[in-house]
PyMOL Python script that loads the backbone (N, CA, C, O; Angstrom):
from pymol import cmd

cmd.read_pdbstr("""\
ATOM      1  N   UNK A   1      -6.042   1.226  -2.917  1.00  0.00           N
ATOM      2  CA  UNK A   1      -7.345   0.464  -3.237  1.00  0.00           C
ATOM      3  C   UNK A   1      -7.510   0.061  -1.796  1.00  0.00           C
ATOM      4  O   UNK A   1      -7.123   0.901  -0.984  1.00  0.00           O
ATOM      5  N   UNK A   2      -8.124  -1.315  -1.211  1.00  0.00           N
ATOM      6  CA  UNK A   2      -8.254  -1.805  -0.119  1.00  0.00           C
ATOM      7  C   UNK A   2      -7.150  -1.469   0.477  1.00  0.00           C
ATOM      8  O   UNK A   2      -7.159  -0.418   1.119  1.00  0.00           O
ATOM      9  N   UNK A   3      -5.811  -2.347   0.409  1.00  0.00           N
ATOM     10  CA  UNK A   3      -5.291  -2.495   0.855  1.00  0.00           C
ATOM     11  C   UNK A   3      -4.603  -0.913   1.521  1.00  0.00           C
ATOM     12  O   UNK A   3      -4.707  -0.841   2.745  1.00  0.00           O
ATOM     13  N   UNK A   4      -4.024   0.147   0.926  1.00  0.00           N
ATOM     14  CA  UNK A   4      -3.734   1.795   0.723  1.00  0.00           C
ATOM     15  C   UNK A   4      -4.700   1.960   1.988  1.00  0.00           C
ATOM     16  O   UNK A   4      -4.195   2.351   3.040  1.00  0.00           O
ATOM     17  N   UNK A   5      -6.692   1.551   1.905  1.00  0.00           N
ATOM     18  CA  UNK A   5      -6.771   3.089   2.895  1.00  0.00           C
ATOM     19  C   UNK A   5      -6.630   1.647   4.255  1.00  0.00           C
ATOM     20  O   UNK A   5      -5.970   1.957   5.247  1.00  0.00           O
ATOM     21  N   UNK A   6      -7.243   0.187   4.225  1.00  0.00           N
ATOM     22  CA  UNK A   6      -6.424  -0.373   5.889  1.00  0.00           C
ATOM     23  C   UNK A   6      -4.848   0.457   6.270  1.00  0.00           C
ATOM     24  O   UNK A   6      -4.629   0.766   7.441  1.00  0.00           O
ATOM     25  N   UNK A   7      -3.938   0.730   5.309  1.00  0.00           N
ATOM     26  CA  UNK A   7      -2.249   1.061   6.144  1.00  0.00           C
ATOM     27  C   UNK A   7      -2.901   2.125   6.089  1.00  0.00           C
ATOM     28  O   UNK A   7      -2.521   2.675   7.122  1.00  0.00           O
ATOM     29  N   UNK A   8      -3.895   3.076   5.433  1.00  0.00           N
ATOM     30  CA  UNK A   8      -3.714   4.595   6.070  1.00  0.00           C
ATOM     31  C   UNK A   8      -5.243   4.777   6.900  1.00  0.00           C
ATOM     32  O   UNK A   8      -6.037   5.718   6.867  1.00  0.00           O
ATOM     33  N   UNK A   9      -5.285   3.737   7.495  1.00  0.00           N
ATOM     34  CA  UNK A   9      -6.623   4.062   9.041  1.00  0.00           C
ATOM     35  C   UNK A   9      -5.733   4.043   9.881  1.00  0.00           C
ATOM     36  O   UNK A   9      -4.704   3.369   9.930  1.00  0.00           O
ATOM     37  N   UNK A  10      -6.123   4.769  10.529  1.00  0.00           N
ATOM     38  CA  UNK A  10      -5.642   5.338  12.045  1.00  0.00           C
ATOM     39  C   UNK A  10      -5.383   4.242  13.259  1.00  0.00           C
ATOM     40  O   UNK A  10      -4.707   4.337  14.283  1.00  0.00           O
ATOM     41  N   UNK A  11      -6.413   2.870  12.589  1.00  0.00           N
ATOM     42  CA  UNK A  11      -5.934   1.780  13.275  1.00  0.00           C
ATOM     43  C   UNK A  11      -4.579   1.526  13.018  1.00  0.00           C
ATOM     44  O   UNK A  11      -4.192   0.454  13.482  1.00  0.00           O
ATOM     45  N   UNK A  12      -4.110   1.898  12.682  1.00  0.00           N
ATOM     46  CA  UNK A  12      -2.863   1.275  12.152  1.00  0.00           C
ATOM     47  C   UNK A  12      -1.901   1.945  12.841  1.00  0.00           C
ATOM     48  O   UNK A  12      -1.799   3.160  13.005  1.00  0.00           O
ATOM     49  N   UNK A  13      -0.858   0.632  13.425  1.00  0.00           N
ATOM     50  CA  UNK A  13       0.438   0.388  14.699  1.00  0.00           C
ATOM     51  C   UNK A  13       1.548   1.777  13.738  1.00  0.00           C
ATOM     52  O   UNK A  13       2.085   2.457  14.612  1.00  0.00           O
ATOM     53  N   UNK A  14       1.855   2.154  12.672  1.00  0.00           N
ATOM     54  CA  UNK A  14       2.624   2.363  12.270  1.00  0.00           C
ATOM     55  C   UNK A  14       2.944   3.547  12.900  1.00  0.00           C
ATOM     56  O   UNK A  14       2.519   3.426  14.049  1.00  0.00           O
ATOM     57  N   UNK A  15       3.622   4.959  12.728  1.00  0.00           N
ATOM     58  CA  UNK A  15       3.334   5.899  12.649  1.00  0.00           C
ATOM     59  C   UNK A  15       3.358   6.301  11.599  1.00  0.00           C
ATOM     60  O   UNK A  15       3.880   5.584  10.744  1.00  0.00           O
ATOM     61  N   UNK A  16       2.679   7.922  11.114  1.00  0.00           N
ATOM     62  CA  UNK A  16       2.293   8.722  10.198  1.00  0.00           C
ATOM     63  C   UNK A  16       3.346   8.023   9.061  1.00  0.00           C
ATOM     64  O   UNK A  16       2.888   7.255   8.214  1.00  0.00           O
ATOM     65  N   UNK A  17       4.800   8.352   9.111  1.00  0.00           N
ATOM     66  CA  UNK A  17       5.848   8.374   7.865  1.00  0.00           C
ATOM     67  C   UNK A  17       6.057   6.935   7.508  1.00  0.00           C
ATOM     68  O   UNK A  17       6.360   6.621   6.357  1.00  0.00           O
ATOM     69  N   UNK A  18       5.948   6.301   8.193  1.00  0.00           N
ATOM     70  CA  UNK A  18       6.383   4.643   7.393  1.00  0.00           C
ATOM     71  C   UNK A  18       5.237   4.063   7.437  1.00  0.00           C
ATOM     72  O   UNK A  18       5.180   2.968   6.876  1.00  0.00           O
ATOM     73  N   UNK A  19       4.289   4.462   7.936  1.00  0.00           N
ATOM     74  CA  UNK A  19       2.870   4.398   6.894  1.00  0.00           C
ATOM     75  C   UNK A  19       2.402   4.619   5.235  1.00  0.00           C
ATOM     76  O   UNK A  19       1.823   3.843   4.474  1.00  0.00           O
ATOM     77  N   UNK A  20       2.904   5.990   5.028  1.00  0.00           N
ATOM     78  CA  UNK A  20       2.765   6.448   3.990  1.00  0.00           C
ATOM     79  C   UNK A  20       3.879   6.361   3.370  1.00  0.00           C
ATOM     80  O   UNK A  20       4.150   7.300   2.621  1.00  0.00           O
ATOM     81  N   UNK A  21       4.908   5.169   3.490  1.00  0.00           N
ATOM     82  CA  UNK A  21       5.594   4.388   3.249  1.00  0.00           C
ATOM     83  C   UNK A  21       5.579   3.447   2.773  1.00  0.00           C
ATOM     84  O   UNK A  21       5.900   3.161   1.619  1.00  0.00           O
ATOM     85  N   UNK A  22       4.948   2.391   4.135  1.00  0.00           N
ATOM     86  CA  UNK A  22       4.632   0.925   4.186  1.00  0.00           C
ATOM     87  C   UNK A  22       3.760   1.529   2.462  1.00  0.00           C
ATOM     88  O   UNK A  22       4.355   1.148   1.453  1.00  0.00           O
ATOM     89  N   UNK A  23       2.462   2.395   2.229  1.00  0.00           N
ATOM     90  CA  UNK A  23       1.215   2.343   1.669  1.00  0.00           C
ATOM     91  C   UNK A  23       1.762   2.088   0.323  1.00  0.00           C
ATOM     92  O   UNK A  23       1.337   1.271  -0.494  1.00  0.00           O
ATOM     93  N   UNK A  24       3.554   3.535   0.102  1.00  0.00           N
ATOM     94  CA  UNK A  24       3.132   3.719  -1.257  1.00  0.00           C
ATOM     95  C   UNK A  24       4.398   2.028  -2.213  1.00  0.00           C
ATOM     96  O   UNK A  24       4.676   1.979  -3.412  1.00  0.00           O
ATOM     97  N   UNK A  25       4.710   1.283  -1.440  1.00  0.00           N
ATOM     98  CA  UNK A  25       5.712   0.365  -1.564  1.00  0.00           C
ATOM     99  C   UNK A  25       4.794  -0.756  -2.067  1.00  0.00           C
ATOM    100  O   UNK A  25       4.895  -1.432  -3.091  1.00  0.00           O
ATOM    101  N   UNK A  26       3.488  -0.793  -0.685  1.00  0.00           N
ATOM    102  CA  UNK A  26       2.220  -2.240  -1.197  1.00  0.00           C
ATOM    103  C   UNK A  26       1.581  -1.745  -2.310  1.00  0.00           C
ATOM    104  O   UNK A  26       1.359  -2.767  -2.959  1.00  0.00           O
ATOM    105  N   UNK A  27       1.040  -0.588  -3.086  1.00  0.00           N
ATOM    106  CA  UNK A  27       0.924   0.274  -3.895  1.00  0.00           C
ATOM    107  C   UNK A  27       1.851   0.184  -5.709  1.00  0.00           C
ATOM    108  O   UNK A  27       1.350   0.132  -6.833  1.00  0.00           O
ATOM    109  N   UNK A  28       3.023   0.196  -5.359  1.00  0.00           N
ATOM    110  CA  UNK A  28       4.299  -0.210  -6.349  1.00  0.00           C
ATOM    111  C   UNK A  28       3.711  -1.631  -6.765  1.00  0.00           C
ATOM    112  O   UNK A  28       3.098  -1.960  -7.781  1.00  0.00           O
ATOM    113  N   UNK A  29       4.194  -2.544  -5.374  1.00  0.00           N
ATOM    114  CA  UNK A  29       4.248  -3.860  -5.422  1.00  0.00           C
ATOM    115  C   UNK A  29       2.747  -4.262  -6.227  1.00  0.00           C
ATOM    116  O   UNK A  29       2.549  -5.036  -7.163  1.00  0.00           O
ATOM    117  N   UNK A  30       2.182  -3.747  -5.763  1.00  0.00           N
ATOM    118  CA  UNK A  30       0.276  -4.383  -6.529  1.00  0.00           C
ATOM    119  C   UNK A  30       0.503  -3.724  -7.879  1.00  0.00           C
ATOM    120  O   UNK A  30       0.296  -4.469  -8.837  1.00  0.00           O
ATOM    121  N   UNK A  31       0.807  -2.732  -8.100  1.00  0.00           N
ATOM    122  CA  UNK A  31       1.084  -2.141  -9.650  1.00  0.00           C
ATOM    123  C   UNK A  31       1.515  -3.233 -10.794  1.00  0.00           C
ATOM    124  O   UNK A  31       0.793  -3.768 -11.634  1.00  0.00           O
ATOM    125  N   UNK A  32       2.768  -3.377 -10.586  1.00  0.00           N
ATOM    126  CA  UNK A  32       3.960  -4.607 -11.080  1.00  0.00           C
ATOM    127  C   UNK A  32       3.126  -5.821 -11.245  1.00  0.00           C
ATOM    128  O   UNK A  32       2.963  -6.261 -12.383  1.00  0.00           O
ATOM    129  N   UNK A  33       2.564  -6.426 -10.193  1.00  0.00           N
ATOM    130  CA  UNK A  33       1.548  -7.476 -10.287  1.00  0.00           C
ATOM    131  C   UNK A  33       0.978  -7.743 -10.747  1.00  0.00           C
ATOM    132  O   UNK A  33       0.744  -8.864 -11.198  1.00  0.00           O
ATOM    133  N   UNK A  34       0.140  -6.117 -10.902  1.00  0.00           N
ATOM    134  CA  UNK A  34      -1.036  -6.092 -11.636  1.00  0.00           C
ATOM    135  C   UNK A  34      -0.772  -6.031 -12.691  1.00  0.00           C
ATOM    136  O   UNK A  34      -1.699  -6.386 -13.418  1.00  0.00           O
ATOM    137  N   UNK A  35       1.212  -5.358 -13.827  1.00  0.00           N
ATOM    138  CA  UNK A  35       1.288  -5.479 -15.182  1.00  0.00           C
ATOM    139  C   UNK A  35       1.231  -6.761 -16.005  1.00  0.00           C
ATOM    140  O   UNK A  35       0.774  -7.137 -17.084  1.00  0.00           O
ATOM    141  N   UNK A  36       2.098  -7.381 -14.696  1.00  0.00           N
ATOM    142  CA  UNK A  36       2.448  -8.928 -14.619  1.00  0.00           C
ATOM    143  C   UNK A  36       1.493  -9.849 -15.130  1.00  0.00           C
ATOM    144  O   UNK A  36       1.507 -10.717 -16.003  1.00  0.00           O
ATOM    145  N   UNK A  37       0.711  -9.427 -14.373  1.00  0.00           N
ATOM    146  CA  UNK A  37      -1.101 -10.252 -14.565  1.00  0.00           C
ATOM    147  C   UNK A  37      -1.315 -10.150 -16.169  1.00  0.00           C
ATOM    148  O   UNK A  37      -1.181 -10.797 -17.208  1.00  0.00           O
ATOM    149  N   UNK A  38      -1.766  -8.819 -15.631  1.00  0.00           N
ATOM    150  CA  UNK A  38      -2.814  -7.929 -17.278  1.00  0.00           C
ATOM    151  C   UNK A  38      -1.705  -8.736 -18.308  1.00  0.00           C
ATOM    152  O   UNK A  38      -2.356  -9.600 -18.895  1.00  0.00           O
ATOM    153  N   UNK A  39       0.067  -8.785 -18.850  1.00  0.00           N
ATOM    154  CA  UNK A  39       0.660  -8.439 -20.286  1.00  0.00           C
ATOM    155  C   UNK A  39       0.896  -9.912 -20.731  1.00  0.00           C
ATOM    156  O   UNK A  39       1.371 -10.153 -21.841  1.00  0.00           O
TER     157      UNK A  39
END
""", "prot")
cmd.dss("prot")
cmd.show_as("cartoon", "prot")
cmd.util.cbc("prot")
cmd.orient("prot")
């Protein structure tokens, strides 16, 4: 979502690989939180 777009933006200070890992980690965290809230 918004976080992923923001992290994937070229303005990001992180290199591409770190960028992708961070994005994946945040997406996982967000989906976990989403599941917890919805359950």
